[in-house]
N, C-alpha and C positions, 0 to 999 in steps of 0.2 A: 141705742136700740132698745125699744120698749115692747110692751105687750101688744102694741097695735099691729105688729107683724108676728103674731103669737107663734105660728109654726116654726118660722125661721129662728125666732128668739129661743124657743125651746130646743131646737137642734143645736144652736150655738152653746147653750148652757150645758147640754148633755155631752157634746163632743169636743169642747174647747181643750186644746193642748198647748200649753205654754211653751214657747220656744226660747223666750228670754223674758226677764223680769227685773224690776227695780223696786226696792222698798224705801219708804220715807217715814219719818216720825216728826210730827209737829205738835207743839204745846201752845195753847193760848185759848182765850175765851172760856176758861174754866173746864177745859177738856184736853185729853191727849188723843191725837188722831194718828193712827198707823195706816199707811196706804201702801198697797202693793199693786203695781201696774204690770200686766203681762201681755205679751204680744204673740199673735198667732198668724202666720202667713201661709201655712199649708192647709188651707180650708177647702181646697178643691173637692168637689163631689157633694157638697151640701146642696140639697134641693133648695130651690128659690134663690141661690146665690147668683144665678144668671140674670135675675131681675135687677141686680145692683151693678150696672155697667161700671167698669173701672175699679171694682172692689179689689183692694190689694192687701188690706190688713183688718184683722179683728182684734180688738183690745178689750181686756177685762180689767176693771178697777175694783179691788176689794178694799173696802174701808172699814176700819174698826174705830168707832168714836167712843171713847171712854170718858164719861164725866168725872171730874174731880170732886170728891166730897171730903173737904179738909185735907188730910194727908193721904187719903185712900183713893184708889181708882176703882170705879164701878165697871166691871167687865160687861160689855154688851156684845150681842151677836153681830157678825159682819154683814155688810151690805155689799152686794155685787151689782156692778153696772157694766153694761157691754156697749161698745162703740164699734162702728164699722167705718172704714176710711179708704179713700182712693189714693192716699198719700203713701209714699214709700219712705218711711222714717224709722229711726231706731226707737226702742222702747223708752229711752231717756227723753227723746224729743217729744214723743206722744205724752209722756208724763207731764212735761212742762206745759205743753199745749192745753191739756185737759185741766190742769191746775189753774192756769191763767184764765181759761174760759170761766171756770166756776168762781174764781176770785172776782171777776167783773160782774158776773151774774148775781152773786151774793151781795155785792156792794150796791148794785142798782136796785135789787129787790129790797134790801134793807132800807134804803132811802125812801123808796116808794111805799113800803109798808109802814115803817115806823114813823117817818115824818108826815106822810100824807094819808095814812090809814087805809091804804088800798085794799088789803085783805079783809078789813072789817066793813068795807063798803057793801051796801045792800043793793046797789045798782046792778041789775042783772038782765034787763029786758031790752030787746030791740037794739038800736044803735047807741043807746046811752053809755054802755061800758066803753065803747071805742071813743066816743066823744069825750068822756071824762078822762080816759087814759091820755088822749091828746092834750087836754087842758093841763093835766098833771105834768106831762113832759114839757109843755110850753113853760110852765112855771119854773121847773128845774133848770131849763135852759136859760131862762131870763136871769135867774139867780146866779148861775155860773158865768154868764156873759157879763154880769155886773161885778164879777170878781169875788163873789161869795164862795167860801169853801165849806162852811157849815150850813147845810140846807135847812135844818130845824130852826136855826137862828134867823136865817134869811126869810123863812116863812112867817115867823113871828113878827119880824120887822115889817113885812109886807102887810100884815094885818093891822098895823098901828095907824095907818092913815093913808090918805090919798097922795100925799107928797112922796112917799116911798114908791107907790105904784107908778106915779108919773116918772120918777127917776128910772125905774126898771124898764118902762116902755119908751124912755127918752123923750118924754113929752114936756112941754113948757107950761 
C-alpha cells in the first residue's frame, strides 16, 4: 500500500493496531537488517476499506537497515511499509511471503540493473522502454535456457561473436 491511495494509507498509518508480530535479524551485504512484521485483522470501520473486496488483513513491516562501518553499526531511521491482503494467514506466514517476494524482486532488479544497466538507460519515450525491457528479458531467458547461471558472464560471452549468439538462438 503506497501513497497512490493516500487517504486510506494515512488512515492505516494513524490507526494501525498490532495484534501479533514477529521480529527477525539478518546480517549480510555490509549491513544488519532488523525487521518487524505486525498483523492487524480488526480494521473494520476504516473508510475506503469497502473498496477492497475480500480484505482480511493489514500488515506493517518496519525495517531497520544499519550499514556496517568496520566494527561499528550506523544507526538509521526505520522504514515502514504497509500491505493489505485477502489472505487469512498468520504473521509468520506473511513475514515469509513478504521476504520471499522481495528476495525475488531484488535478484531480478539486481541482474537487470547491474548486468544490463537498466536504471542508467536514457530510453524513456513512447514504446521504446517496453521494447527494450522485452529485449532484456529475452536475453536473460536465453542465457538461462542455455544453462548459464552467471548473467554478467553470459552477456560478455554473447558479445564476443556470432557463434555464441547462434548457440543461444539454436541456429546452425
